[in-house]
Wavefront OBJ file of the C-alpha trace (Angstrom):
o trace
v -66.936 -19.021 -18.231
v -69.995 -19.503 -16.796
v -70.599 -23.202 -18.256
v -68.242 -25.449 -19.970
v -69.089 -25.023 -23.898
v -71.060 -27.736 -25.625
v -70.040 -26.869 -29.124
v -66.911 -27.941 -31.054
v -65.704 -26.192 -34.051
v -63.144 -28.119 -36.110
v -61.017 -26.685 -39.160
v -59.334 -28.961 -41.538
v -55.970 -28.066 -42.995
v -54.278 -27.766 -46.293
v -55.275 -30.938 -48.910
v -57.772 -32.021 -46.490
v -61.775 -31.603 -46.544
v -64.261 -31.452 -43.397
v -64.359 -34.888 -44.182
v -60.949 -34.984 -42.677
v -62.856 -35.150 -39.306
v -65.436 -37.775 -39.701
v -64.147 -39.682 -36.606
v -63.862 -37.004 -34.383
v -67.241 -35.700 -35.077
v -68.567 -38.874 -34.191
v -66.514 -39.307 -30.774
v -67.508 -35.750 -29.737
v -71.104 -36.183 -30.530
v -71.159 -39.114 -28.765
v -69.997 -37.150 -25.554
v -73.140 -34.708 -25.929
v -71.567 -31.720 -28.275
v -72.454 -30.044 -30.939
v -69.859 -30.483 -33.722
v -69.480 -28.073 -36.428
v -66.957 -29.015 -39.469
v -66.773 -25.544 -41.526
v -64.582 -26.337 -45.132
v -62.952 -23.116 -46.491
v -64.621 -21.149 -49.461
v -65.185 -23.421 -52.315
v -64.725 -26.277 -50.252
v -67.782 -28.453 -49.524
v -68.378 -31.181 -46.547
v -68.387 -35.073 -47.079
v -67.188 -37.668 -49.880
v -68.915 -35.532 -52.630
v -66.708 -32.108 -51.759
v -63.715 -34.376 -52.001
v -64.813 -35.874 -55.276
v -66.117 -32.348 -56.683
v -62.439 -30.961 -55.893
v -60.681 -33.878 -57.532
v -63.009 -32.837 -60.694
v -62.561 -29.315 -60.659
v -60.548 -27.243 -58.095
v -60.724 -24.026 -59.613
v -62.661 -22.462 -57.194
v -60.277 -22.414 -54.765
v -57.212 -21.149 -56.481
v -57.566 -17.520 -55.484
v -58.666 -18.557 -51.678
v -56.150 -16.923 -48.993
v -55.999 -16.565 -45.888
v -58.111 -13.594 -45.288
v -61.146 -15.190 -47.110
v -61.004 -18.348 -44.921
v -60.297 -16.158 -41.523
v -63.579 -14.065 -42.848
v -65.454 -17.284 -43.552
v -64.704 -18.954 -40.272
v -65.051 -15.638 -38.343
v -68.522 -15.473 -39.201
v -69.032 -19.228 -38.354
v -67.940 -18.784 -34.891
v -69.661 -15.166 -34.373
v -72.788 -16.512 -35.293
v -72.880 -18.930 -32.581
v -75.097 -18.192 -29.233
v -71.821 -18.911 -26.743
v -68.241 -19.130 -27.496
v -67.410 -22.686 -28.639
v -63.939 -24.476 -28.432
v -61.957 -24.128 -31.684
v -59.659 -27.218 -32.853
v -57.771 -26.818 -35.590
v -55.321 -29.552 -38.068
v -52.508 -28.141 -39.383
v -53.162 -24.778 -40.898
v -56.533 -25.395 -39.451
v -54.331 -25.102 -36.556
v -52.914 -21.658 -37.600
v -56.594 -20.658 -38.041
v -57.723 -21.618 -34.823
v -54.702 -19.319 -33.302
v -55.829 -16.524 -35.153
v -59.733 -16.801 -34.332
v -58.477 -17.194 -30.559
v -56.035 -14.241 -31.399
v -59.176 -12.085 -32.535
v -61.072 -12.817 -29.257
v -62.979 -15.952 -30.575
v -63.788 -19.151 -28.567
v -63.842 -20.414 -25.123
v -60.150 -22.263 -25.657
v -58.328 -23.309 -28.484
v -56.327 -26.177 -29.983
v -53.841 -26.247 -32.726
v -52.870 -29.520 -33.715
v -49.884 -29.789 -35.783
v -50.079 -26.344 -36.873
v -48.482 -24.233 -39.344
v -46.954 -21.152 -37.970
v -47.902 -17.717 -37.535
v -45.858 -14.365 -38.285
v -43.162 -14.424 -35.806
v -42.879 -18.007 -35.706
v -39.646 -18.732 -38.065
v -38.645 -22.284 -37.302
v -38.358 -24.379 -40.480
v -37.278 -27.919 -40.284
v -35.776 -29.525 -43.316
v -38.297 -31.906 -43.311
v -40.870 -29.371 -43.811
v -39.313 -27.422 -46.619
v -38.870 -30.536 -48.640
v -42.844 -31.130 -47.761
v -43.801 -27.853 -49.143
v -41.020 -27.569 -52.149
v -43.310 -29.450 -54.468
v -45.631 -26.174 -54.320
v -43.478 -23.285 -53.610
v -41.133 -24.039 -56.251
v -42.903 -22.687 -58.766
v -44.316 -18.799 -58.262
v -46.956 -19.131 -60.535
v -48.685 -21.767 -58.469
v -49.816 -19.018 -56.212
v -52.894 -18.668 -58.430
v -53.725 -22.379 -58.464
v -55.113 -25.078 -56.325
v -52.335 -27.642 -56.375
v -52.284 -31.339 -55.230
v -49.733 -33.410 -54.079
v -48.911 -36.819 -55.413
v -49.558 -39.980 -53.469
v -45.865 -39.947 -52.993
v -45.725 -36.530 -52.026
v -48.622 -37.481 -49.531
v -46.989 -40.203 -47.885
v -43.783 -38.260 -47.084
v -45.422 -35.103 -45.813
v -48.631 -36.256 -44.040
v -48.325 -40.511 -43.465
v -44.717 -41.157 -43.281
v -44.970 -43.264 -39.848
v -47.678 -45.507 -42.140
v -47.351 -48.724 -44.331
v -47.525 -47.176 -48.200
v -50.888 -49.290 -48.399
v -51.999 -47.608 -45.705
v -51.027 -44.140 -46.742
v -52.487 -45.050 -50.275
v -55.877 -45.592 -48.261
v -56.050 -42.452 -46.571
v -54.533 -40.371 -49.639
v -57.429 -41.982 -51.693
v -59.885 -40.848 -49.314
v -58.943 -37.574 -48.375
v -56.541 -35.621 -50.274
v -57.752 -32.835 -52.574
v -55.835 -29.900 -54.287
v -55.063 -26.684 -51.920
v -55.233 -23.294 -52.230
v -51.262 -22.544 -52.565
v -51.883 -18.705 -51.918
v -52.698 -19.951 -48.254
v -48.779 -21.483 -48.162
v -47.313 -18.613 -49.893
v -48.757 -16.186 -47.505
v -47.655 -18.443 -45.019
v -44.223 -18.808 -46.213
v -43.366 -14.855 -46.647
v -45.228 -13.105 -43.508
v -42.177 -12.583 -41.960
v -41.115 -10.407 -45.083
v -44.955 -8.923 -45.575
v -46.279 -5.808 -43.457
v -49.709 -6.385 -42.271
v -49.531 -10.303 -42.744
v -52.544 -12.344 -43.028
v -51.243 -14.429 -39.981
v -50.230 -11.832 -37.711
v -50.717 -12.748 -33.927
v -50.571 -11.263 -31.141
v -48.151 -12.951 -28.605
v -48.449 -10.378 -25.865
v -52.287 -10.830 -25.485
v -53.059 -11.405 -22.036
v -56.778 -11.424 -22.416
v -56.983 -14.617 -25.341
v -58.640 -17.850 -24.565
v -56.638 -20.702 -23.337
v -54.413 -22.277 -26.179
v -52.721 -25.980 -26.409
v -50.233 -26.743 -29.061
v -50.140 -30.455 -29.873
v -47.169 -31.822 -31.792
v -47.109 -35.268 -33.576
v -43.236 -36.184 -32.501
v -42.348 -37.742 -35.992
v -44.366 -35.439 -38.115
v -42.626 -34.201 -41.362
v -44.134 -31.266 -42.466
v -44.871 -29.412 -39.511
v -42.097 -30.950 -37.092
v -42.544 -30.203 -33.413
v -39.727 -27.255 -33.519
v -42.791 -25.356 -34.949
v -45.103 -25.804 -32.419
v -42.434 -25.495 -29.844
v -41.334 -22.323 -30.819
v -45.163 -20.932 -31.373
v -45.571 -22.030 -27.523
v -42.457 -20.682 -26.140
v -43.002 -17.274 -27.636
v -46.444 -17.115 -26.127
v -45.367 -18.232 -23.086
v -42.552 -15.468 -22.789
v -44.893 -12.297 -24.108
v -48.601 -13.667 -22.184
v -49.953 -14.404 -18.916
v -52.772 -16.492 -20.679
v -53.226 -19.934 -20.101
v -50.833 -21.814 -23.243
v -49.835 -25.555 -23.379
v -47.838 -27.850 -25.400
v -48.030 -31.594 -25.289
v -46.086 -33.847 -28.006
v -47.266 -37.666 -28.962
v -44.321 -39.081 -29.655
v -44.283 -41.121 -32.806
v -47.199 -39.664 -34.465
v -46.965 -38.177 -38.021
v -48.894 -35.566 -39.480
v -51.709 -37.392 -40.097
v -52.345 -37.638 -36.120
v -55.966 -37.392 -36.542
v -56.801 -39.936 -38.948
v -53.758 -42.664 -38.186
v -54.204 -45.711 -35.227
v -54.372 -44.313 -31.917
v -56.592 -40.884 -32.754
v -58.781 -41.497 -30.410
v -55.628 -40.443 -27.684
v -55.418 -37.492 -29.634
v -58.994 -36.609 -29.415
v -59.368 -37.218 -25.930
v -56.358 -35.557 -24.788
v -57.233 -32.355 -26.531
v -61.149 -31.972 -25.512
v -60.387 -33.189 -21.808
v -57.991 -30.183 -22.224
v -60.058 -27.663 -23.316
v -62.661 -28.383 -20.831
v -59.913 -27.895 -18.186
v -57.367 -25.800 -19.459
v -54.004 -25.977 -17.435
v -50.650 -24.177 -18.180
v -47.257 -25.846 -19.715
v -45.631 -28.834 -21.251
v -47.809 -31.447 -20.828
v -47.422 -35.232 -20.858
v -49.420 -37.523 -23.965
v -51.446 -40.282 -22.623
v -49.707 -43.076 -21.750
v -51.794 -45.334 -24.183
v -49.962 -43.721 -26.986
v -48.416 -45.787 -29.160
l 1 2 3 4 5 6 7 8 9 10 11 12 13 14 15 16 17 18 19 20 21 22 23 24 25 26 27 28 29 30 31 32 33 34 35 36 37 38 39 40 41 42 43 44 45 46 47 48 49 50 51 52 53 54 55 56 57 58 59 60 61 62 63 64 65 66 67 68 69 70 71 72 73 74 75 76 77 78 79 80 81 82 83 84 85 86 87 88 89 90 91 92 93 94 95 96 97 98 99 100 101 102 103 104 105 106 107 108 109 110 111 112 113 114 115 116 117 118 119 120 121 122 123 124 125 126 127 128 129 130 131 132 133 134 135 136 137 138 139 140 141 142 143 144 145 146 147 148 149 150 151 152 153 154 155 156 157 158 159 160 161 162 163 164 165 166 167 168 169 170 171 172 173 174 175 176 177 178 179 180 181 182 183 184 185 186 187 188 189 190 191 192 193 194 195 196 197 198 199 200 201 202 203 204 205 206 207 208 209 210 211 212 213 214 215 216 217 218 219 220 221 222 223 224 225 226 227 228 229 230 231 232 233 234 235 236 237 238 239 240 241 242 243 244 245 246 247 248 249 250 251 252 253 254 255 256 257 258 259 260 261 262 263 264 265 266 267 268 269 270 271 272 273 274 275 276 277 278 279 280
């Protein structure tokens, strides 16, 4: 890179909207960055976007990985210079896939879901997604989580009252087709989540894990990291924030995660990295 990137693209995960990044946007803008938070097709920004989906989520029913990737690719490709691309949960998967497509100056996958070839699925992950995957008819639906399911999958380290507040502000139905495509990728030729682990020319990529994450535990990101390191000479790193759940971008201490990943993206280095010592 001739100069450090000054644009950051933040990609939300399933059951979320761009509103989930509200604190990160402010923090990064205060550091002088331009921050974009594109939603998936059918997802609008802000509190109005959350309200609209709770009222009627039918626009998401047919949205899959390729539809989201096509949309995000257009957003990133239209920028004048390659941005830093960060994503949370399945947004981390999209960040990885965009980097694999030759886009971005650096990529960060926070609590990211597996791309094709990463087969780790701990029992807590299976329990978290079972409410959606147990009914094959859901593939054509946008499916919500209950407050109790959200507490287990996203906010398991938080008191129930704090979890309920996060649920009421951020949670929306999600396009189940994306979950089915991710879960069945191993059995699907040319799956939408296919990633070239042997690409030596891709941008640097950081995997971040919450040590107490239920829906996407560290084993998922660790296997992804190790497979990249084994097959590619491109810069790859992994950090585990002990004690943090899947709501790591919003729960107390999110600032340490936000600063850590941005500092890394501006000065990428390979290997297993220590999390900031101030983590809770």
